[in-house]
VMD Tcl script that draws the C-alpha trace (Angstrom):
set ca {
  {-8.15 17.05 -10.13}
  {-7.46 17.13 -13.51}
  {-8.89 13.60 -14.30}
  {-12.43 14.91 -14.83}
  {-11.42 17.88 -16.96}
  {-9.11 15.64 -19.17}
  {-11.75 13.18 -19.61}
  {-14.01 16.09 -20.58}
  {-11.95 16.88 -23.12}
  {-10.84 13.41 -24.79}
  {-14.58 13.10 -25.22}
  {-15.47 16.32 -26.67}
  {-12.26 16.33 -28.71}
  {-12.09 13.21 -30.19}
  {-14.98 11.16 -29.30}
  {-18.37 13.43 -30.42}
  {-16.41 14.52 -33.64}
  {-15.62 10.88 -35.26}
  {-18.70 9.30 -33.15}
  {-16.27 6.43 -32.23}
  {-17.59 4.18 -29.93}
  {-14.66 2.04 -29.34}
  {-12.95 5.12 -28.34}
  {-15.02 5.93 -25.87}
  {-15.24 2.17 -24.28}
  {-11.61 2.01 -24.29}
  {-11.50 5.45 -22.56}
  {-14.03 4.18 -20.41}
  {-12.37 1.30 -19.46}
  {-9.01 3.20 -18.49}
  {-10.97 5.37 -15.87}
  {-12.72 2.41 -14.20}
  {-9.38 0.91 -14.22}
  {-8.24 4.15 -12.88}
  {-10.46 3.96 -10.30}
  {-10.49 0.71 -9.11}
  {-6.85 0.91 -8.97}
  {-7.06 4.03 -6.33}
  {-9.51 2.21 -4.30}
  {-7.40 -1.11 -4.02}
  {-4.60 1.40 -2.73}
  {-6.57 2.97 -0.14}
  {-7.94 -0.35 0.80}
  {-4.67 -1.70 1.06}
  {-3.13 1.49 2.95}
  {-6.19 1.03 5.76}
  {-5.51 -2.68 6.21}
  {-2.03 -2.16 6.64}
  {-2.65 0.71 9.16}
  {-4.84 -1.48 10.82}
  {-2.39 -4.65 10.69}
  {-0.07 -2.12 12.23}
  {-2.12 -0.70 14.98}
  {-3.14 -4.33 16.14}
  {0.17 -6.14 15.77}
  {2.94 -3.47 16.87}
  {2.58 -3.82 20.08}
  {2.37 -7.22 20.55}
  {5.66 -8.00 17.92}
  {7.58 -5.42 20.37}
  {6.65 -7.35 23.22}
  {7.96 -10.72 21.99}
  {10.94 -9.10 20.38}
  {12.28 -7.05 23.46}
  {12.46 -10.18 25.65}
  {14.10 -12.14 23.14}
  {17.09 -9.51 22.72}
  {17.61 -9.26 26.53}
  {17.81 -12.75 26.67}
  {20.60 -13.07 23.93}
  {22.12 -10.26 25.71}
  {22.07 -12.14 29.12}
  {23.37 -15.41 27.41}
  {26.38 -13.43 25.32}
  {27.55 -11.93 28.90}
  {27.56 -15.36 30.83}
  {29.35 -17.16 28.17}
  {32.33 -14.32 27.98}
  {31.96 -14.15 31.52}
  {32.62 -17.97 31.64}
  {35.28 -17.59 28.86}
  {37.27 -15.00 31.32}
  {36.98 -17.06 34.39}
}
mol new
graphics top color blue
foreach p $ca { graphics top sphere $p radius 0.5 }
foreach p [lrange $ca 0 end-1] q [lrange $ca 1 end] { graphics top cylinder $p $q radius 0.2 }
display resetview
């Protein structure tokens, strides 16, 4: 929310009085980099959520039977050692 106000403050306080084009370019590059980073993070969050939704049931369905098989094998091994 404050980004726009701070951007305008920098322009009116530093750039317009000094008529410094390099400072304006540097400030614009920083703003563009921030916007690109924000967009990238939003895209990554959406992709992560989509992958979680599509893969979570498959992973769960693959892990639970494997864990049950391991438990059964351990139970049989313990039973055969006792008997």
